[in-house]
N, C-alpha and C positions, 0 to 999 in steps of 0.2 A: 400450615396448616402446623397442626400441635405435637408432640410424640405420641399423642394417642392415635393420630386420621381424621381429625377432629378440626376444621374452617372454622378461623373467628376473626366475626367480623362482616360473615357476609349468610347468603347463602339465602330466606323467605327475607332479612332481619327489613332488608332492602318495603315490601310492600307491607311493612307494620310501619316502619318508619314511615313512609308517606303518609298513610290512613291517618296517622293520630295528629303528623301536621296538617291534613286535609280539616280535623277537627278545630282543629287548635285555629286556624284560620275560617271556618266556621261558625263558633264560637265569641269571633273578634268580631265579623258579622254582624250578629244577634245581638248584642250587647246594646242597650244602648247607649247614647252619648251620654259622657255627661261636664260636656260646654255650659259656659254660663255664657248671659247673654245684657250685651251692654244698649244699654241709652242715656241720652246726655242731653238734660234739659232745663234752658235757659232761665230756672226758678230759681228763688232761695229754698231748700232743701224745711223748712215748716213749711212752707204751702206746699209742694212735693210732694208732704208724712198727711195730712191733713188730708189733699186729694188723693190719694193712691187709697187711706184707712178707707175712704166712705165704698171708691172704685171699688175694691178687692168684697169687702163686706156689703153693700146697702146692690153696688152698681151687678155684680156676680153674682152675691148670693153663699160667699165663700165662707166659711169658719176659720176665724185666725184660733189655729192654739195658742202663738205666743207672740210675744210686738216689744218695743224696747221705742220709743220714741229716741231716747239720749241715746243711745247703741246705733238708731237708727236700721232695726229691720222690725223685719212682719216673718214667724214665718202663720200659712195658713195650706187648709187641703182644697185638690185642684181634684174633681169628678168628671171621670170623663168615661164612658162605657161602661156606667157600675161597677167601675173601678173610685177607689178614690188616693191621695197621686199628694205623698209631700212636696211642699214650693215651699222655698227664701225668698223673698224683698230685700234687696238692701239699700240701703238711698244714703249717700258719700256726700256729703258738701264739702265742694270746690269751686273756683275763679277761672271763667273759663278768658281765653285767649284776650276779650274787649272789655276785662277789669270787674265783670259782673259776676254775681254769686248768682253758682247754678250746680245743680244737681244730675249725681251721672246715678240713674237704680240702674244697677245688679239685676238681675231674676236667677235663678236656677233653681230646673225642677228634675232629676237628673234622672226617672227612669222616665222621660216621656224627649219623643223628638222636640231638639231645638228652637220649629215654627212654631207649638205651642207660648213659647217663649218670648218667642219674637212677634206675633198676634198680642200675646198680652202686655205687653210696653208701647205697644204700636197702639194701645186701645188704651192704657194710663197713662199714656203721651198729650193725646189725645180730650183727653177728662181733665187730666188741668190746662190746656190752654180752653178748653169751654168755662173749666171756672176762676181760672185767673185770668182771660184775658190777653193781648199780642205778650208780649218777651217785655223788658223793664228796658228803654235804651242803652244803649253802647254807651259806659262813658266815654269821650273823648281822648284819644291819646296826645300823650304830651308829641310835641315836637321833637322829631329827632334830631342830639346837640351839635355842634358844630363840630368839626374833628377835630381837635389841637393843633394850630399851627410846625410843620418844624423847624425848631434856630438855628439847625442846620442848612436850611435851603438853601438861605440867601448866598453864607460862605460856595467859593468855587469847590470843582468837583477837583481833587490832586488826578494827575497821568495815570494811568493803568500800571505803566510801568516807571514811573517814581518821578516822570517828572527831565529824564534825562535824553539827552537829545539820539536819534536816531542811528540805525549805522549806513552808510548808505547803503544803493542798490546797485550791484554791478551789475550789470548786464553784459552775457559774454554774446561772442559773436557766431 
């Protein structure tokens, strides 16, 4: 209680706090996901770049807003239910575990659910496979090197107690 008889921090504020927390939760659930989706393709980046351009512009009819092959990105518009959504496709050149040139395609459509990204990436992968055929074979892996021989392995190991004789064990009857 304060000196004038009013309570501090109690009363109807609990309901207001609960309502505010509920509003924050509702906004968080209604907000679109800003995740990016990625798809690894076992093809060189120039091959994926050419197929991606044809897929986005010719096959899907998307408007390309900006593209830069050297930087590896395409900005395009995705139209769904009469609305236009901005999207970005990034192509990152990599080398996979088998030593082949590969490309990671990263698609970001921040105002749409992730399933849209996944469908487009899957269709892009099918387009690349259709145009380029089977991925190039993996380079043969070198045989693992033999472990180095231990120079000290032939030497006898010293006794744990330094080679001193053990004290006799006395049996107590």
